[in-house]
Biopython code that builds the backbone (N, CA, C, O; Angstrom):
import numpy as np
from Bio.PDB.StructureBuilder import StructureBuilder

atoms = [
    (1, "THR", "N", (189.817, 19.417, 241.630)),
    (1, "THR", "CA", (188.906, 18.380, 241.196)),
    (1, "THR", "C", (189.667, 16.970, 241.391)),
    (1, "THR", "O", (190.819, 16.809, 240.988)),
    (2, "ARG", "N", (188.978, 16.033, 241.997)),
    (2, "ARG", "CA", (189.501, 14.822, 242.131)),
    (2, "ARG", "C", (188.637, 13.817, 241.332)),
    (2, "ARG", "O", (187.438, 14.007, 241.131)),
    (3, "ALA", "N", (189.335, 12.710, 240.877)),
    (3, "ALA", "CA", (188.640, 11.667, 240.141)),
    (3, "ALA", "C", (188.488, 10.469, 240.957)),
    (3, "ALA", "O", (189.293, 10.269, 241.867)),
    (4, "PRO", "N", (187.498, 9.617, 240.715)),
    (4, "PRO", "CA", (187.242, 8.383, 241.468)),
    (4, "PRO", "C", (188.638, 7.731, 241.648)),
    (4, "PRO", "O", (189.505, 7.762, 240.775)),
    (5, "GLY", "N", (188.791, 7.080, 242.977)),
    (5, "GLY", "CA", (190.004, 6.403, 243.211)),
    (5, "GLY", "C", (191.089, 7.245, 243.772)),
    (5, "GLY", "O", (192.073, 6.734, 244.306)),
    (6, "GLN", "N", (190.918, 8.606, 243.654)),
    (6, "GLN", "CA", (192.119, 9.475, 244.185)),
    (6, "GLN", "C", (191.637, 9.686, 245.541)),
    (6, "GLN", "O", (190.468, 9.506, 245.883)),
    (7, "ALA", "N", (192.722, 10.133, 246.413)),
    (7, "ALA", "CA", (192.528, 10.404, 247.818)),
    (7, "ALA", "C", (192.472, 11.831, 248.098)),
    (7, "ALA", "O", (193.119, 12.661, 247.459)),
    (8, "VAL", "N", (191.588, 12.140, 249.189)),
    (8, "VAL", "CA", (191.403, 13.454, 249.719)),
    (8, "VAL", "C", (191.869, 13.435, 251.131)),
    (8, "VAL", "O", (191.484, 12.550, 251.896)),
    (9, "SER", "N", (192.696, 14.391, 251.513)),
    (9, "SER", "CA", (193.210, 14.315, 253.004)),
    (9, "SER", "C", (192.965, 15.743, 253.647)),
    (9, "SER", "O", (192.975, 16.765, 252.961)),
    (10, "THR", "N", (192.768, 15.740, 254.870)),
    (10, "THR", "CA", (192.599, 17.012, 255.623)),
    (10, "THR", "C", (194.002, 17.261, 256.282)),
    (10, "THR", "O", (194.842, 16.366, 256.362)),
    (11, "LEU", "N", (194.197, 18.516, 256.741)),
    (11, "LEU", "CA", (195.460, 18.766, 257.563)),
    (11, "LEU", "C", (195.183, 18.320, 258.875)),
    (11, "LEU", "O", (194.031, 18.196, 259.292)),
    (12, "ALA", "N", (196.208, 18.070, 259.552)),
    (12, "ALA", "CA", (196.255, 17.407, 260.940)),
    (12, "ALA", "C", (195.509, 18.273, 261.823)),
    (12, "ALA", "O", (194.907, 17.696, 262.728)),
    (13, "SER", "N", (195.411, 19.591, 261.756)),
    (13, "SER", "CA", (194.970, 20.381, 262.703)),
    (13, "SER", "C", (193.608, 21.084, 262.181)),
    (13, "SER", "O", (193.150, 22.081, 262.741)),
    (14, "ALA", "N", (193.020, 20.489, 261.086)),
    (14, "ALA", "CA", (191.881, 21.144, 260.466)),
    (14, "ALA", "C", (190.620, 20.832, 261.134)),
    (14, "ALA", "O", (189.722, 21.674, 261.147)),
    (15, "LEU", "N", (190.472, 19.641, 261.716)),
    (15, "LEU", "CA", (189.141, 19.188, 262.195)),
    (15, "LEU", "C", (189.296, 18.733, 263.767)),
    (15, "LEU", "O", (190.382, 18.355, 264.209)),
    (16, "ALA", "N", (188.285, 18.793, 264.447)),
    (16, "ALA", "CA", (188.158, 18.453, 265.880)),
    (16, "ALA", "C", (187.443, 17.148, 266.026)),
    (16, "ALA", "O", (186.361, 17.056, 265.446)),
    (17, "ALA", "N", (187.869, 16.149, 266.695)),
    (17, "ALA", "CA", (187.260, 14.869, 266.993)),
    (17, "ALA", "C", (185.832, 15.143, 267.562)),
    (17, "ALA", "O", (185.715, 16.009, 268.429)),
    (18, "LYS", "N", (184.725, 14.445, 267.116)),
    (18, "LYS", "CA", (183.481, 14.499, 267.735)),
    (18, "LYS", "C", (183.402, 14.098, 269.137)),
    (18, "LYS", "O", (184.126, 13.167, 269.491)),
    (19, "ASP", "N", (182.635, 14.655, 269.987)),
    (19, "ASP", "CA", (182.510, 14.293, 271.443)),
    (19, "ASP", "C", (183.903, 14.437, 272.180)),
    (19, "ASP", "O", (184.059, 13.817, 273.232)),
    (20, "VAL", "N", (184.817, 15.145, 271.730)),
    (20, "VAL", "CA", (186.051, 15.317, 272.319)),
    (20, "VAL", "C", (186.357, 16.943, 272.552)),
    (20, "VAL", "O", (185.666, 17.781, 271.973)),
    (21, "ASP", "N", (187.243, 17.250, 273.279)),
    (21, "ASP", "CA", (187.455, 18.729, 273.528)),
    (21, "ASP", "C", (187.693, 19.403, 272.128)),
    (21, "ASP", "O", (188.584, 19.039, 271.362)),
    (22, "PRO", "N", (186.913, 20.301, 271.902)),
    (22, "PRO", "CA", (187.004, 20.963, 270.441)),
    (22, "PRO", "C", (188.263, 21.633, 270.069)),
    (22, "PRO", "O", (188.511, 22.012, 268.924)),
    (23, "LEU", "N", (189.092, 21.773, 271.141)),
    (23, "LEU", "CA", (190.478, 22.328, 270.924)),
    (23, "LEU", "C", (191.425, 21.193, 270.664)),
    (23, "LEU", "O", (192.613, 21.473, 270.502)),
    (24, "THR", "N", (191.035, 19.960, 270.608)),
    (24, "THR", "CA", (191.844, 18.857, 270.383)),
    (24, "THR", "C", (191.629, 18.485, 268.901)),
    (24, "THR", "O", (190.491, 18.227, 268.508)),
    (25, "ALA", "N", (192.635, 18.452, 268.108)),
    (25, "ALA", "CA", (192.637, 18.155, 266.627)),
    (25, "ALA", "C", (192.375, 16.537, 266.523)),
    (25, "ALA", "O", (192.770, 15.688, 267.321)),
    (26, "ALA", "N", (191.711, 16.363, 265.495)),
    (26, "ALA", "CA", (191.319, 14.917, 265.201)),
    (26, "ALA", "C", (192.574, 14.296, 264.546)),
    (26, "ALA", "O", (192.719, 13.074, 264.560)),
    (27, "GLY", "N", (193.470, 15.103, 263.979)),
    (27, "GLY", "CA", (194.565, 14.422, 263.269)),
    (27, "GLY", "C", (194.152, 14.440, 261.763)),
    (27, "GLY", "O", (193.053, 14.843, 261.381)),
    (28, "SER", "N", (195.190, 13.940, 260.898)),
    (28, "SER", "CA", (194.867, 13.984, 259.448)),
    (28, "SER", "C", (193.965, 12.851, 259.175)),
    (28, "SER", "O", (194.092, 11.753, 259.719)),
    (29, "LEU", "N", (193.016, 13.157, 258.287)),
    (29, "LEU", "CA", (192.081, 12.253, 257.827)),
    (29, "LEU", "C", (192.147, 11.990, 256.338)),
    (29, "LEU", "O", (192.271, 12.946, 255.573)),
    (30, "THR", "N", (192.072, 10.740, 255.878)),
    (30, "THR", "CA", (192.229, 10.526, 254.373)),
    (30, "THR", "C", (190.952, 9.722, 253.865)),
    (30, "THR", "O", (190.515, 8.820, 254.580)),
    (31, "ALA", "N", (190.396, 9.993, 252.762)),
    (31, "ALA", "CA", (189.299, 9.254, 252.332)),
    (31, "ALA", "C", (189.480, 9.060, 250.756)),
    (31, "ALA", "O", (189.991, 9.962, 250.092)),
    (32, "SER", "N", (189.063, 7.905, 250.189)),
    (32, "SER", "CA", (189.147, 7.745, 248.671)),
    (32, "SER", "C", (187.818, 8.208, 248.145)),
    (32, "SER", "O", (186.763, 7.924, 248.712)),
    (33, "VAL", "N", (187.893, 8.943, 247.028)),
    (33, "VAL", "CA", (186.873, 9.404, 246.151)),
    (33, "VAL", "C", (186.161, 8.385, 245.547)),
    (33, "VAL", "O", (186.821, 7.652, 244.811)),
    (34, "THR", "N", (184.863, 8.128, 245.683)),
    (34, "THR", "CA", (184.150, 7.075, 245.079)),
    (34, "THR", "C", (182.862, 7.588, 244.428)),
    (34, "THR", "O", (182.390, 8.660, 244.808)),
    (35, "THR", "N", (182.250, 6.842, 243.426)),
    (35, "THR", "CA", (181.020, 7.223, 242.774)),
    (35, "THR", "C", (180.311, 5.897, 242.340)),
    (35, "THR", "O", (180.861, 4.840, 242.031)),
    (36, "LYS", "N", (179.043, 6.162, 242.379)),
    (36, "LYS", "CA", (178.202, 5.054, 241.750)),
    (36, "LYS", "C", (177.882, 5.206, 240.226)),
    (36, "LYS", "O", (177.352, 4.335, 239.536)),
    (37, "LEU", "N", (178.274, 6.418, 239.813)),
    (37, "LEU", "CA", (178.069, 6.629, 238.354)),
    (37, "LEU", "C", (179.067, 6.103, 237.577)),
    (37, "LEU", "O", (180.219, 6.021, 238.002)),
    (38, "SER", "N", (178.717, 5.706, 236.391)),
    (38, "SER", "CA", (179.709, 5.073, 235.451)),
    (38, "SER", "C", (180.291, 6.325, 234.601)),
    (38, "SER", "O", (179.629, 7.352, 234.453)),
    (39, "ALA", "N", (181.442, 6.172, 234.116)),
    (39, "ALA", "CA", (181.999, 7.270, 233.266)),
    (39, "ALA", "C", (181.234, 7.226, 231.882)),
    (39, "ALA", "O", (180.975, 6.159, 231.326)),
    (40, "VAL", "N", (180.897, 8.452, 231.373)),
    (40, "VAL", "CA", (180.428, 8.564, 230.052)),
    (40, "VAL", "C", (181.373, 9.063, 229.168)),
    (40, "VAL", "O", (181.879, 10.166, 229.374)),
    (41, "ALA", "N", (181.698, 8.327, 228.122)),
    (41, "ALA", "CA", (182.666, 8.752, 227.061)),
    (41, "ALA", "C", (182.218, 10.075, 226.296)),
    (41, "ALA", "O", (181.057, 10.079, 225.887)),
    (42, "PRO", "N", (182.886, 11.032, 226.092)),
    (42, "PRO", "CA", (182.458, 12.212, 225.304)),
    (42, "PRO", "C", (182.178, 11.699, 223.915)),
    (42, "PRO", "O", (182.802, 10.780, 223.384)),
    (43, "GLU", "N", (181.186, 12.372, 223.373)),
    (43, "GLU", "CA", (180.805, 12.000, 222.005)),
    (43, "GLU", "C", (180.777, 13.364, 221.144)),
    (43, "GLU", "O", (179.999, 14.238, 221.527)),
    (44, "ALA", "N", (181.432, 13.562, 220.210)),
    (44, "ALA", "CA", (181.550, 14.627, 219.493)),
    (44, "ALA", "C", (180.467, 14.640, 218.314)),
    (44, "ALA", "O", (180.380, 13.665, 217.568)),
    (45, "SER", "N", (179.667, 15.729, 218.160)),
    (45, "SER", "CA", (178.664, 15.842, 217.102)),
    (45, "SER", "C", (178.839, 17.170, 216.517)),
    (45, "SER", "O", (178.634, 18.215, 217.134)),
    (46, "LEU", "N", (179.281, 17.077, 215.132)),
    (46, "LEU", "CA", (179.560, 18.215, 214.363)),
    (46, "LEU", "C", (178.439, 18.533, 213.310)),
    (46, "LEU", "O", (178.040, 17.667, 212.531)),
    (47, "HIS", "N", (177.958, 19.793, 213.323)),
    (47, "HIS", "CA", (176.878, 20.188, 212.476)),
    (47, "HIS", "C", (177.262, 21.122, 211.594)),
    (47, "HIS", "O", (177.939, 22.002, 212.125)),
    (48, "ILE", "N", (177.055, 21.277, 210.279)),
    (48, "ILE", "CA", (177.520, 22.123, 209.371)),
    (48, "ILE", "C", (176.261, 22.899, 208.823)),
    (48, "ILE", "O", (175.227, 22.263, 208.616)),
    (49, "TRP", "N", (176.318, 24.246, 208.584)),
    (49, "TRP", "CA", (175.349, 25.144, 208.003)),
    (49, "TRP", "C", (175.974, 26.095, 207.102)),
    (49, "TRP", "O", (177.052, 26.630, 207.361)),
    (50, "PRO", "N", (175.319, 26.305, 206.067)),
    (50, "PRO", "CA", (174.292, 25.515, 205.412)),
    (50, "PRO", "C", (174.768, 24.195, 204.849)),
    (50, "PRO", "O", (175.973, 24.028, 204.659)),
    (51, "PRO", "N", (173.950, 23.316, 204.591)),
    (51, "PRO", "CA", (174.306, 22.017, 204.110)),
    (51, "PRO", "C", (174.940, 21.978, 202.815)),
    (51, "PRO", "O", (175.794, 21.140, 202.526)),
    (52, "GLN", "N", (174.451, 23.053, 201.879)),
    (52, "GLN", "CA", (175.305, 23.206, 200.544)),
    (52, "GLN", "C", (175.502, 24.707, 200.625)),
    (52, "GLN", "O", (174.583, 25.509, 200.790)),
    (53, "ALA", "N", (176.780, 25.012, 200.496)),
    (53, "ALA", "CA", (177.260, 26.406, 200.384)),
    (53, "ALA", "C", (177.234, 26.950, 199.003)),
    (53, "ALA", "O", (177.589, 26.254, 198.052)),
    (54, "LYS", "N", (176.835, 28.143, 198.869)),
    (54, "LYS", "CA", (176.899, 28.891, 197.496)),
    (54, "LYS", "C", (178.130, 29.776, 197.529)),
    (54, "LYS", "O", (178.733, 30.005, 198.577)),
    (55, "PRO", "N", (178.482, 30.264, 196.353)),
    (55, "PRO", "CA", (179.645, 31.139, 196.234)),
    (55, "PRO", "C", (179.361, 32.297, 197.208)),
    (55, "PRO", "O", (178.249, 32.810, 197.331)),
    (56, "CYS", "N", (180.488, 32.675, 197.907)),
    (56, "CYS", "CA", (180.505, 33.763, 198.914)),
    (56, "CYS", "C", (179.460, 33.534, 200.178)),
    (56, "CYS", "O", (179.050, 34.482, 200.848)),
    (57, "SER", "N", (179.108, 32.257, 200.404)),
    (57, "SER", "CA", (178.370, 31.874, 201.638)),
    (57, "SER", "C", (179.335, 31.648, 202.786)),
    (57, "SER", "O", (180.393, 31.038, 202.629)),
    (58, "SER", "N", (178.924, 32.175, 203.988)),
    (58, "SER", "CA", (179.670, 31.677, 205.143)),
    (58, "SER", "C", (179.275, 30.347, 205.396)),
    (58, "SER", "O", (178.216, 29.884, 204.974)),
    (59, "VAL", "N", (180.189, 29.644, 206.150)),
    (59, "VAL", "CA", (179.926, 28.189, 206.709)),
    (59, "VAL", "C", (180.130, 28.135, 208.144)),
    (59, "VAL", "O", (181.137, 28.598, 208.680)),
    (60, "ILE", "N", (179.164, 27.564, 208.782)),
    (60, "ILE", "CA", (179.169, 27.516, 210.297)),
    (60, "ILE", "C", (179.401, 25.966, 210.624)),
    (60, "ILE", "O", (178.749, 25.097, 210.044)),
    (61, "LEU", "N", (180.264, 25.708, 211.482)),
    (61, "LEU", "CA", (180.524, 24.424, 211.926)),
    (61, "LEU", "C", (180.312, 24.511, 213.588)),
    (61, "LEU", "O", (180.872, 25.349, 214.294)),
    (62, "SER", "N", (179.462, 23.558, 214.033)),
    (62, "SER", "CA", (179.217, 23.723, 215.497)),
    (62, "SER", "C", (179.152, 22.249, 216.103)),
    (62, "SER", "O", (178.646, 21.247, 215.596)),
    (63, "GLY", "N", (179.742, 22.379, 217.212)),
    (63, "GLY", "CA", (179.908, 21.058, 218.161)),
    (63, "GLY", "C", (179.060, 21.295, 219.319)),
    (63, "GLY", "O", (179.296, 20.607, 220.312)),
    (64, "ALA", "N", (178.104, 22.154, 219.373)),
    (64, "ALA", "CA", (177.294, 22.412, 220.528)),
    (64, "ALA", "C", (176.477, 21.298, 220.938)),
    (64, "ALA", "O", (176.067, 21.295, 222.099)),
    (65, "LEU", "N", (176.154, 20.273, 220.098)),
    (65, "LEU", "CA", (175.333, 19.192, 220.505)),
    (65, "LEU", "C", (176.146, 18.034, 220.901)),
    (65, "LEU", "O", (175.626, 16.925, 221.021)),
    (66, "SER", "N", (177.538, 18.260, 221.133)),
    (66, "SER", "CA", (178.363, 17.116, 221.658)),
    (66, "SER", "C", (178.049, 16.925, 223.144)),
    (66, "SER", "O", (177.807, 17.882, 223.879)),
    (67, "THR", "N", (178.063, 15.545, 223.596)),
    (67, "THR", "CA", (177.820, 15.229, 224.923)),
    (67, "THR", "C", (178.977, 14.568, 225.630)),
    (67, "THR", "O", (180.045, 14.269, 225.097)),
    (68, "GLY", "N", (178.631, 14.366, 226.943)),
    (68, "GLY", "CA", (179.607, 13.582, 227.692)),
    (68, "GLY", "C", (180.731, 14.216, 228.478)),
    (68, "GLY", "O", (181.608, 13.551, 229.029)),
    (69, "ALA", "N", (180.658, 15.616, 228.503)),
    (69, "ALA", "CA", (181.641, 16.329, 229.089)),
    (69, "ALA", "C", (181.495, 16.318, 230.732)),
    (69, "ALA", "O", (182.363, 16.853, 231.422)),
    (70, "ALA", "N", (180.431, 15.724, 231.273)),
    (70, "ALA", "CA", (180.113, 15.521, 232.538)),
    (70, "ALA", "C", (180.193, 16.834, 233.491)),
    (70, "ALA", "O", (180.740, 16.868, 234.593)),
    (71, "GLY", "N", (179.568, 17.852, 232.871)),
    (71, "GLY", "CA", (179.586, 19.165, 233.482)),
    (71, "GLY", "C", (180.837, 19.995, 233.325)),
    (71, "GLY", "O", (180.833, 21.120, 233.825)),
    (72, "ARG", "N", (181.895, 19.569, 232.693)),
    (72, "ARG", "CA", (182.988, 20.277, 232.436)),
    (72, "ARG", "C", (183.056, 20.828, 231.034)),
    (72, "ARG", "O", (182.436, 20.221, 230.161)),
    (73, "ALA", "N", (183.701, 21.848, 230.740)),
    (73, "ALA", "CA", (183.795, 22.476, 229.513)),
    (73, "ALA", "C", (184.610, 21.489, 228.545)),
    (73, "ALA", "O", (185.618, 20.927, 228.973)),
    (74, "PHE", "N", (184.186, 21.298, 227.311)),
    (74, "PHE", "CA", (185.069, 20.506, 226.404)),
    (74, "PHE", "C", (186.314, 21.261, 226.067)),
    (74, "PHE", "O", (186.337, 22.492, 226.048)),
    (75, "VAL", "N", (187.318, 20.531, 225.810)),
    (75, "VAL", "CA", (188.612, 21.027, 225.227)),
    (75, "VAL", "C", (188.470, 21.002, 223.903)),
    (75, "VAL", "O", (188.429, 19.914, 223.330)),
    (76, "VAL", "N", (188.365, 22.265, 223.158)),
    (76, "VAL", "CA", (188.044, 22.252, 221.653)),
    (76, "VAL", "C", (189.360, 22.684, 220.891)),
    (76, "VAL", "O", (190.085, 23.619, 221.229)),
    (77, "ALA", "N", (189.530, 21.934, 219.918)),
    (77, "ALA", "CA", (190.729, 22.248, 218.995)),
    (77, "ALA", "C", (190.221, 22.058, 217.433)),
    (77, "ALA", "O", (189.996, 20.957, 216.930)),
    (78, "TRP", "N", (190.098, 23.182, 216.831)),
    (78, "TRP", "CA", (189.737, 23.003, 215.286)),
    (78, "TRP", "C", (190.985, 22.886, 214.508)),
    (78, "TRP", "O", (192.001, 23.547, 214.723)),
    (79, "SER", "N", (190.832, 21.994, 213.584)),
    (79, "SER", "CA", (191.938, 21.864, 212.566)),
    (79, "SER", "C", (191.485, 21.251, 211.325)),
    (79, "SER", "O", (190.366, 20.739, 211.298)),
    (80, "PHE", "N", (192.250, 21.245, 210.272)),
    (80, "PHE", "CA", (191.919, 20.462, 209.095)),
    (80, "PHE", "C", (192.570, 19.172, 209.101)),
    (80, "PHE", "O", (192.525, 18.467, 208.093)),
    (81, "GLY", "N", (193.188, 18.792, 210.182)),
    (81, "GLY", "CA", (193.901, 17.575, 210.114)),
    (81, "GLY", "C", (195.029, 17.420, 209.098)),
    (81, "GLY", "O", (195.802, 18.365, 208.946)),
    (82, "THR", "N", (195.167, 16.396, 208.452)),
    (82, "THR", "CA", (196.097, 16.178, 207.464)),
    (82, "THR", "C", (195.676, 16.517, 205.967)),
    (82, "THR", "O", (196.336, 16.257, 204.962)),
    (83, "ALA", "N", (194.353, 17.194, 206.032)),
    (83, "ALA", "CA", (193.872, 17.261, 204.659)),
    (83, "ALA", "C", (194.751, 18.414, 203.839)),
    (83, "ALA", "O", (195.348, 19.288, 204.468)),
    (84, "ASP", "N", (194.780, 18.354, 202.539)),
    (84, "ASP", "CA", (195.569, 19.162, 201.732)),
    (84, "ASP", "C", (194.672, 20.335, 201.260)),
    (84, "ASP", "O", (194.215, 20.373, 200.117)),
    (85, "VAL", "N", (194.446, 21.273, 202.173)),
    (85, "VAL", "CA", (193.609, 22.439, 201.635)),
    (85, "VAL", "C", (194.461, 23.592, 201.896)),
    (85, "VAL", "O", (195.531, 23.493, 202.497)),
    (86, "ALA", "N", (193.924, 24.837, 201.382)),
    (86, "ALA", "CA", (194.571, 26.145, 201.541)),
    (86, "ALA", "C", (194.459, 26.536, 202.927)),
    (86, "ALA", "O", (193.530, 27.298, 203.194)),
    (87, "THR", "N", (195.224, 26.164, 203.867)),
    (87, "THR", "CA", (195.001, 26.453, 205.256)),
    (87, "THR", "C", (195.413, 27.913, 205.697)),
    (87, "THR", "O", (194.866, 28.476, 206.645)),
    (88, "GLY", "N", (196.454, 28.505, 204.914)),
    (88, "GLY", "CA", (196.870, 29.674, 205.351)),
    (88, "GLY", "C", (195.799, 30.765, 205.385)),
    (88, "GLY", "O", (195.739, 31.499, 206.371)),
    (89, "THR", "N", (195.004, 30.903, 204.426)),
    (89, "THR", "CA", (193.918, 31.911, 204.453)),
    (89, "THR", "C", (192.880, 31.610, 205.653)),
    (89, "THR", "O", (192.328, 32.536, 206.248)),
    (90, "LEU", "N", (192.666, 30.343, 205.948)),
    (90, "LEU", "CA", (191.681, 29.964, 206.859)),
    (90, "LEU", "C", (192.164, 29.693, 208.408)),
    (90, "LEU", "O", (191.385, 29.586, 209.355)),
    (91, "GLN", "N", (193.488, 29.610, 208.482)),
    (91, "GLN", "CA", (194.057, 29.183, 209.790)),
    (91, "GLN", "C", (193.720, 30.169, 210.932)),
    (91, "GLN", "O", (193.524, 29.717, 212.061)),
    (92, "ALA", "N", (193.643, 31.500, 210.689)),
    (92, "ALA", "CA", (193.499, 32.466, 211.598)),
    (92, "ALA", "C", (191.984, 32.105, 212.263)),
    (92, "ALA", "O", (191.854, 32.205, 213.483)),
    (93, "TYR", "N", (190.903, 31.703, 211.465)),
    (93, "TYR", "CA", (189.634, 31.452, 212.041)),
    (93, "TYR", "C", (189.751, 30.256, 212.834)),
    (93, "TYR", "O", (189.163, 30.226, 213.915)),
    (94, "LEU", "N", (190.498, 29.158, 212.409)),
    (94, "LEU", "CA", (190.634, 27.928, 213.368)),
    (94, "LEU", "C", (191.308, 28.223, 214.663)),
    (94, "LEU", "O", (190.952, 27.733, 215.735)),
    (95, "THR", "N", (192.327, 29.072, 214.501)),
    (95, "THR", "CA", (193.149, 29.452, 215.623)),
    (95, "THR", "C", (192.413, 30.226, 216.735)),
    (95, "THR", "O", (192.540, 29.980, 217.935)),
    (96, "ALA", "N", (191.595, 31.231, 216.186)),
    (96, "ALA", "CA", (190.684, 32.013, 217.150)),
    (96, "ALA", "C", (189.733, 31.166, 217.789)),
    (96, "ALA", "O", (189.566, 31.314, 219.000)),
    (97, "ALA", "N", (189.052, 30.262, 217.145)),
    (97, "ALA", "CA", (187.982, 29.460, 217.705)),
    (97, "ALA", "C", (188.643, 28.545, 218.760)),
    (97, "ALA", "O", (188.138, 28.415, 219.875)),
    (98, "SER", "N", (189.771, 27.918, 218.398)),
    (98, "SER", "CA", (190.458, 26.964, 219.297)),
    (98, "SER", "C", (190.872, 27.639, 220.597)),
    (98, "SER", "O", (190.704, 27.080, 221.681)),
    (99, "ALA", "N", (191.476, 28.980, 220.461)),
    (99, "ALA", "CA", (191.956, 29.583, 221.565)),
    (99, "ALA", "C", (190.812, 29.931, 222.453)),
    (99, "ALA", "O", (190.996, 29.908, 223.670)),
    (100, "SER", "N", (189.668, 30.246, 221.973)),
    (100, "SER", "CA", (188.593, 30.474, 222.917)),
    (100, "SER", "C", (187.798, 29.275, 223.364)),
    (100, "SER", "O", (186.776, 29.479, 224.019)),
    (101, "SER", "N", (188.172, 28.030, 223.072)),
    (101, "SER", "CA", (187.393, 26.884, 223.241)),
    (101, "SER", "C", (186.112, 27.001, 222.760)),
    (101, "SER", "O", (185.217, 26.528, 223.461)),
    (102, "SER", "N", (185.794, 27.587, 221.599)),
    (102, "SER", "CA", (184.439, 27.844, 221.065)),
    (102, "SER", "C", (183.939, 26.522, 220.368)),
    (102, "SER", "O", (184.678, 25.869, 219.631)),
    (103, "LEU", "N", (182.711, 26.191, 220.634)),
    (103, "LEU", "CA", (182.065, 25.046, 219.978)),
    (103, "LEU", "C", (181.531, 25.473, 218.693)),
    (103, "LEU", "O", (180.898, 24.637, 218.049)),
    (104, "LYS", "N", (181.693, 26.684, 218.203)),
    (104, "LYS", "CA", (181.221, 27.154, 217.085)),
    (104, "LYS", "C", (182.370, 27.896, 216.244)),
    (104, "LYS", "O", (183.069, 28.772, 216.753)),
    (105, "LEU", "N", (182.498, 27.497, 214.988)),
    (105, "LEU", "CA", (183.540, 28.037, 214.037)),
    (105, "LEU", "C", (182.648, 28.651, 212.893)),
    (105, "LEU", "O", (181.740, 28.006, 212.368)),
    (106, "GLU", "N", (182.946, 29.840, 212.572)),
    (106, "GLU", "CA", (182.227, 30.362, 211.466)),
    (106, "GLU", "C", (183.350, 31.089, 210.559)),
    (106, "GLU", "O", (184.144, 31.924, 210.993)),
    (107, "ILE", "N", (183.280, 30.633, 209.238)),
    (107, "ILE", "CA", (184.244, 31.033, 208.359)),
    (107, "ILE", "C", (183.376, 31.881, 207.262)),
    (107, "ILE", "O", (182.463, 31.398, 206.592)),
    (108, "PRO", "N", (183.796, 33.134, 207.208)),
    (108, "PRO", "CA", (183.005, 34.018, 206.245)),
    (108, "PRO", "C", (183.358, 33.674, 204.875)),
    (108, "PRO", "O", (184.441, 33.229, 204.495)),
    (109, "GLY", "N", (182.218, 33.956, 204.103)),
    (109, "GLY", "CA", (182.294, 33.481, 202.675)),
    (109, "GLY", "C", (183.530, 34.144, 201.901)),
    (109, "GLY", "O", (184.116, 33.528, 201.011)),
    (110, "SER", "N", (183.886, 35.427, 202.291)),
    (110, "SER", "CA", (185.087, 36.113, 201.676)),
    (110, "SER", "C", (186.380, 35.219, 201.842)),
    (110, "SER", "O", (187.181, 34.981, 200.937)),
    (111, "ALA", "N", (186.458, 34.742, 203.202)),
    (111, "ALA", "CA", (187.708, 33.869, 203.476)),
    (111, "ALA", "C", (187.688, 32.618, 202.647)),
    (111, "ALA", "O", (188.698, 32.184, 202.093)),
    (112, "LEU", "N", (186.467, 32.033, 202.577)),
    (112, "LEU", "CA", (186.285, 30.696, 201.814)),
    (112, "LEU", "C", (186.729, 30.889, 200.325)),
    (112, "LEU", "O", (187.444, 30.086, 199.725)),
    (113, "SER", "N", (186.247, 31.990, 199.825)),
    (113, "SER", "CA", (186.440, 32.337, 198.503)),
    (113, "SER", "C", (187.957, 32.601, 198.197)),
    (113, "SER", "O", (188.500, 32.192, 197.171)),
    (114, "ALA", "N", (188.576, 33.302, 199.153)),
    (114, "ALA", "CA", (189.984, 33.601, 198.995)),
    (114, "ALA", "C", (190.795, 32.314, 199.170)),
    (114, "ALA", "O", (191.824, 32.168, 198.510)),
    (115, "ALA", "N", (190.421, 31.462, 199.948)),
    (115, "ALA", "CA", (191.099, 30.105, 200.111)),
    (115, "ALA", "C", (190.967, 29.296, 198.869)),
    (115, "ALA", "O", (191.932, 28.633, 198.488)),
    (116, "VAL", "N", (189.897, 29.298, 198.239)),
    (116, "VAL", "CA", (189.705, 28.518, 196.982)),
    (116, "VAL", "C", (190.340, 29.191, 195.856)),
    (116, "VAL", "O", (190.740, 28.492, 194.925)),
    (117, "SER", "N", (190.482, 30.441, 195.818)),
    (117, "SER", "CA", (191.184, 31.221, 194.764)),
    (117, "SER", "C", (192.785, 30.954, 195.017)),
    (117, "SER", "O", (193.518, 30.753, 194.049)),
    (118, "SER", "N", (193.217, 30.959, 196.148)),
    (118, "SER", "CA", (194.673, 30.683, 196.379)),
    (118, "SER", "C", (195.115, 29.270, 196.107)),
    (118, "SER", "O", (196.290, 29.044, 195.818)),
    (119, "SER", "N", (194.244, 28.340, 196.187)),
    (119, "SER", "CA", (194.489, 26.826, 195.884)),
    (119, "SER", "C", (194.497, 26.521, 194.442)),
    (119, "SER", "O", (195.081, 25.529, 194.004)),
    (120, "SER", "N", (193.810, 27.417, 193.642)),
    (120, "SER", "CA", (193.759, 27.008, 192.176)),
    (120, "SER", "C", (194.859, 27.467, 191.365)),
    (120, "SER", "O", (194.903, 27.185, 190.168)),
]
sb = StructureBuilder()
sb.init_structure("model")
sb.init_model(0)
sb.init_chain("A")
sb.init_seg("    ")
for serial, (resi, resn, name, xyz) in enumerate(atoms, 1):
    if name == "N":
        sb.init_residue(resn, " ", resi, " ")
    sb.init_atom(name, np.array(xyz, "f"), 0.0, 1.0, " ", f" {name:<3s}", serial, name[0])
structure = sb.get_structure()
């Protein structure tokens, strides 16, 4: 993959010159990658379901509506940041979703219940 402004080159013996003996190599050619499209900044969109969780309810976080990856897969990393939460119980779910670059994180109600119990 090359980004705009980067150069692309051929090997010296890869191409033949047009209208010349096809056995005569054209030499190394270099061109700069250009585009008329402007770069679109990625925009993360996080949706949570259900909007209000009841005791023992699973919670689903989804970034599926995020935009701006320009045809490439998003690099996904789930974390609680610097929040002071009982991450030990829930860390396995974040790690698994991050490792698979999943745009969906589901935390079962039993894991949420255990996390709340361990933090009190």
